[in-house]
KEROZA-97218 format. One record per residue: residue in three letters; x, y, z of N, C-alpha, C in turn. Coordinates in steps of 0.001 Angstrom, whole numbers, padded with zeros to 6 digits, always signed. Layout:
// KEROZA-97218
ALAXYZXYZXYZ/...
***
This chain:
// KEROZA-97218
MET+098544+052413+061942+098843+053594+061463+099413+053664+059801/ASN+100027+052772+059686+100339+052252+058082+099749+051377+057318/GLU+098041+050598+058196+097314+049841+057803+097310+049331+055575/TRP+097226+051195+055221+097327+050892+053589+098713+050422+053068/LEU+099393+050239+053974+100770+049729+053180+099941+048231+052666/HIS+099062+047807+053612+098673+046418+053346+097713+046234+052556/HIS+097392+047126+051763+096274+047746+050844+096939+046350+049543/PRO+095689+046035+049199+096095+044464+048057+096520+045572+046484/ALA+095689+046642+046741+096712+047362+045799+097947+047425+045567/MET+098374+047499+046787+099899+048262+047194+101140+047348+046374/GLU+100232+045815+046660+101167+044770+046496+102047+044954+044599/ASN+101042+045437+043993+101808+045877+042331+102837+046627+042515/ILE+103056+047850+043146+103319+048726+043142+104758+048513+042783/ASP+105770+049071+042166+107202+048985+042089+107616+049207+043508/PRO+108882+048039+043762+109891+048492+044731+109937+050116+045422/LEU+110239+050805+044109+111445+051817+044447+110143+052846+044915/LYS+109059+052639+043564+108206+053652+044103+107331+053671+045886/LEU+107077+052199+046505+106774+052382+047293+107769+052762+048449/GLU+109114+052306+048494+109964+053213+049033+109603+055180+049253/LEU+109347+055529+048006+109374+057070+047677+107829+057385+048764/ILE+107018+056352+048551+105377+056029+049090+105770+056462+050724/LYS+106522+055116+051139+106967+055284+052352+107451+056658+053206/ALA+108235+056938+052547+109141+058508+052963+108069+059174+053179/ALA+107120+059363+051962+106087+060306+051959+105222+060001+052970/ALA+104894+058873+053325+103511+058735+054660+104385+059285+056016/LYS+105638+058738+055610+106063+059371+057112+105830+061164+058012/GLN+106536+061570+056589+106437+062858+056698+104981+063254+056771/THR+103809+062524+056640+102498+063410+055922+101768+063053+057201/GLU+102124+061917+058725+101653+061749+059368+101291+062273+060411/GLY+099802+062222+060970+099236+063361+061644+098625+064956+060687/LYS+099021+065205+059562+098956+066288+058612+097554+066728+058091/SER+097243+067667+058207+095742+067893+057242+095849+068271+055891/GLY+094761+068476+055307+095125+067934+053622+095924+068975+053281/LYS+096152+070247+053244+096733+071564+053163+097877+070962+053683/SER+098063+070583+054630+099871+070009+054932+100594+069346+053716/LEU+099366+068223+052668+100188+067067+052231+100615+067334+051057/ALA+100129+069165+050410+100181+069112+049086+101971+069650+049387/PRO+102672+069841+050000+104502+069558+049652+105007+068509+049513/VAL+103908+067424+050463+104833+066675+050827+104650+065678+049396/MET+103303+065696+048858+102621+064913+047361+103920+065713+046400/MET+104297+066998+046394+105074+067816+045694+106656+067287+045375/ALA+106848+066950+046761+108496+066947+046554+108651+065185+046086/LEU+107437+064205+047092+107344+062946+046565+107482+062691+044914/ILE+106699+063389+044346+107010+063059+042609+108356+063768+042221/THR+108513+065140+042898+109696+065471+042111+111045+064711+042130/ASN+111188+064297+043764+112034+063190+043999+112080+062080+043460/ALA+110986+061367+042870+110667+060429+042156+111246+060657+040461/ASN+110719+061722+039778+111465+062427+038950+112728+062965+038329/LYS+113122+063117+039484+115131+062679+039610+115731+061729+039515/LYS+114869+060814+039980+115745+059147+039673+114810+058299+038978/GLY+114298+059260+037775+113867+058249+036282+112446+057694+036924/ILE+112248+058251+038036+110816+057411+038338+109495+058049+038134/GLN+108410+057553+037132+107609+057871+036931+106262+057421+037308/PHE+105326+058211+038275+104328+057276+038719+102968+057927+037846/THR+102270+056638+037407+101418+056889+036497+099872+057169+037348/PRO+099097+057604+036241+097761+058299+037091+097138+057257+037716/ASP+096725+056393+037496+096508+054787+038526+097064+055135+039630/GLU+098350+055370+039670+099267+054619+040925+098876+056574+042170/VAL+099106+057038+041406+098717+058742+042352+097249+058408+042552/SER+096344+058117+041711+094874+057955+042182+094791+056872+043633/LEU+095608+055940+043418+095521+054795+044805+096084+055456+045771/ILE+097198+056337+045852+098061+056573+046916+097091+057667+047084/ILE+096102+058713+046432+095016+060009+047035+094431+059280+047969/SER+093615+057755+047573+092673+057406+047830+093061+056624+049171/ILE+094153+056248+048974+094735+056090+050698+094838+056662+051471/VAL+095258+057842+051194+095329+058760+052005+094361+059586+052726/LYS+092946+059640+051650+091899+060319+052113+090980+059428+052870/ASP+091080+058048+052982+090196+057207+054073+090614+057221+055019/GLY+089138+057362+055717+088977+057719+056981+089317+059444+057441/LYS+089314+059970+056353+089533+062049+057242+087993+062119+056914/PRO+088155+063554+057588+086631+064213+057413+086307+064784+055756/LYS+084846+064795+055838+084911+065705+054413+085507+066586+054002/GLU+085922+067733+054713+086247+069112+054753+087346+068422+054411/GLU+088375+067514+054860+089738+067567+055015+089813+066992+053721/GLN+089001+065874+053227+088932+065334+051627+088611+066335+050749/GLU+087981+067123+050921+088136+068363+049731+089338+068895+049728/GLN+090064+068992+050826+091386+069805+051185+092103+068918+050073/ILE+092448+067877+050356+093194+067026+049754+092794+066807+048345/GLU+091441+067125+047765+091089+067150+046271+091496+068381+045599/ASN+091605+069509+046630+092056+070662+045924+093882+070515+045195/MET+094155+069671+046433+095786+069606+046577+095829+068023+045357/ILE+095474+067611+045217+095385+066360+043658+095451+067392+042389/LYS+094225+068081+042594+094326+069026+041228+095674+069601+041135/MET+096181+070650+041742+097298+071284+041883+098679+070479+041385/VAL+098704+069038+042183+099741+068260+041609+099922+067775+040561/THR+098408+067521+040098+098280+066973+038431+098457+067771+037453/SER+098123+069348+037943+098480+070332+036704+100099+070294+036521/TYR+100381+070440+038036+102308+070487+037374+102727+069180+037294/MET+102383+067907+037087+102796+066868+036123+102415+066916+035147/LYS+101324+067753+034855+100980+067964+033007+101967+068909+032880/LYS+102476+069685+033478+103770+070568+032895+105015+070016+032814/GLY+105106+069418+033471+106434+068138+033610+106711+067170+032303/
***
């Protein structure tokens, strides 16, 4: 399931961020697009509390990996979740 951890782009991510991503991945396992929003929000919020900021590129990478292999409808739900999360990030 966690083959995305071996994605070449993941090698360049800060180890602290990677740990947060792994924790979020465990929480999202088997969940659909709509269920991912609260987990992504928690990931970003927890990172911010620790003084860790995800770059837009890192967020895009995480999302693209999450979307991989999902049905089109679910990918659209994930896209909507991304918009919600990114608008939240801009406010923060």
